[in-house]
N, C-alpha and C positions, 0 to 999 in steps of 0.2 A: 504494500500500500504506500502510495506517495505521501509526502508531507501535506500537500494541498488537499488530498482526499481525506486524510486524517482530520485536518482542521475543519473541513466541510462537514464530516460526520459528527464531530463534536458540537459544532454550532447548530447543526440541524437536528440534534437529538430531541426525542419527545417520549411521552409515556407509551405511545403506540409503536415506536420503532426503536429497536435495539442497536447499540453501536456495533460496528463490524468486529468479528472475532479477532482479526490481526491487531486491531487497535486495543482491544481489551487485554489481550495477552501481553502486549508490549508494556502497558501500564502496570500490569500485575508483576511482571518480571522486574521492573524497576523498583517497585515498592517492596517486594519480599527480600530483595538483596539488602535492604536497609535493616532487616529484622534480626540479623545475626544468628541464624539457625534455629530460631524459635518455631514451635509448631504453628501452623497457619490454618484457619478456617476460611474457606472461600465461599462466602454467602452469595447465593444466586448463580453459581456456576455448576453445571452448564446451563445456558439459556438458549443455545442453538444446537442443532444435531451434531454439527462438526466440532463442537466444543467438548463432546463426550470423550472422544479419543484424546484431545488435548489435555483435559483434566486428569485422565488416567496417567498420562506420561509427563505431566507438568513438572514433577520433581526432577526427572532426568533432563528435561529441556532447560530448566533453570539451573541445574547443578546445585540444588539447594540443600537437601537434608535426607537422611536415611530413615526418617520417621515413616510409620506405616500410612498407607493410603486407605481411605474409607469414604463411603458416600453416606450422607445423612439426608433422608427423605421424610418430609412431613406432609401428612394428608390434612388439608384444610378445606372445608366446604366453600363453594363460591358464595353462599349466603353470608358466611362469616366475613370473608374478604370484602364483600359489598358493603356491609354495615360498618366495617372498620374504616373504609374509605369515605363513605357518605357523611359520617359524623365526626371525622377527624378535624381537629383544630390545632393550630401551631402558634406558639408564642413568637411575636414579631421581633423580639429582642434576643432570646437565647435559642430559638428554634426548637424548643422542647415540644414534643407531640403528645397530645392527649385525645380523648374521645368523649363527646358530650353525652353519649349513650352508654358507653361500656368502660371508660377509664377516666373518671372525673378527677378534678383537683380538690383541694381541701376547702376552697372558697368559690362559691357560685353567686353571681349577682344578676340583677334584672335591670334591663334598660327600659326605663319608662317611656322613652320616645317611640320605640317600636314594639314594646311589650315582649321582648325576647330575653331569654336567659343566656348567660354566657359564663365561661370558665375564666378564672383569674389565675395566672401563672403562679406556681408555688415557689419559684426561684426568688429569694429575697432581693437579689440584685436587680430584678426586673420591676420592682416597686409597683406591684399590682397591675401589670400589663394585661390587657384583654386578649385572650387567645382567639384567633380568627381562623375560619376555614380556608383551605387552599383553593385556588381557582380550579374549577373543573371537578372537584371532589363530589359535588352534588350528583354527578353522573354515575357514581359508583364504579362498578367493574366494566361498564360498557366500553370505555376507551381502550382497556387492556384485555378485552375478551380474546382477541387473537393470540396474545401472549400466553394467556392461561391455557388455551387449547394446545399451544405448542409445548408448554410445560408438561401437560398431561402425556403427550406423546414421548417426550424425553424421559419422563419417569418410567414409562413402560419399557423403553429401551434399556435404561439402567437396570431395571429388574431382571432383564434377560442376560445381563453380563455375569460371567462366572469368575471366581477367583478374587473378587474385590469385596471385602466385608461391607455390609449395609446396615445402617441403623434406621429403623422404621418407627416413626412417631405419628401419633394421631392427636389432632387438636380437639376432637369432639368424641362424645360417648353417647350411645343411645339413651334416651331419657328413661326407658324401662329398666336399664341396667346400671344407671349412674350411682344409685344409692349403695349398690353392692360393692363397688370398687373405689368410690371417691366420697370425701366429705363435702359438705356444702361450701366450705371456705375455699375449695379447690375449683369451684365452678364459677364461670363468668357471670356476674349479676348485670341486670339492666337498670339504668337510672332514669328517672323523670323528675320534673320539678313543678312546684306550685308556689304561688306567692301568698304568704300569710299576712293578711291585712292588719290584724291586730298587733302582731309582733313586728311587722314591717321587715320581714326577712324571707329568704328563700327556703322552702322546705324540700328536702331531698327524699325522694321515694325510691326505695330499692326493692327489686323483686327478681325471681329467677328468670334467666333469659334462655329461651329455647329457640331453635332454628330447625329448618329442614335441611338435611344433608343432600348431597348430589343424587341420592337414590330416593329422596322423599321421606326419609325416616326422621322422626322428631328427635332432636339431640340437644344436649347441653354442650357448650363450648368450654374447654378447660382454660384456666388461667395459665400464665407462663410457668410458674414454679413446678407443678406436677409434670409438665411436658419436659422441662429441663432435668428433673430427677430421673425420668425415664431415659433420657439421652445419656446422662452420666452413667447410669447402671449398665446400659448396653455398651457404652464405650469401654467401660472397665472390662467387660467380658471379651470384647473384640481385641483389645490391646493386651489382655491377660495381665492386668495390674491390680 
């Protein structure tokens, strides 16, 4: 890839179009050489079919480390991704991300001008900054639908590979089985808000959040900690540590 093509790809990137593989690999090789032999997680790789073989042999290509290779695959329903995008808000100062429906801050306020509730950034250095939605997030997964379909095909290909350990994670659990395997505090709650006129403050209402998975089964979405615990347990088995 020429320099001009690389610059053009970078400037023309969007949520719908991925950067060329050659460009991504060049950036990765530059970055990991700065890490001095530490183990590396490459989040979001592979994202193209040709990146599967590159990711398998990236260690040799970069001359990096003798650490073991493994794939981490996580199954997340499209309905969960859609809600995470639609209700995402960002602090304009520190860029912290939260979600008005699924991951709120400690302080919620109401804008009397438009009768809308909003999250206040918890970072003290932001001094009560109002968290705002990102442009286009109201469209949910629609702009990235093509990428999600491609991800599904790539995961199927990775499953067919032999000789490379795989860690398999699920973000969700069928509602009918959730109580058997998880405690309530491990399940993602849903938040809504009401204005209490007498006390002049926002009331936060919390309830269990259920979604339909890609097969139409009613499920709970797990919070990050139980999924992380599952990953660490499987990683210990794969690496024999």
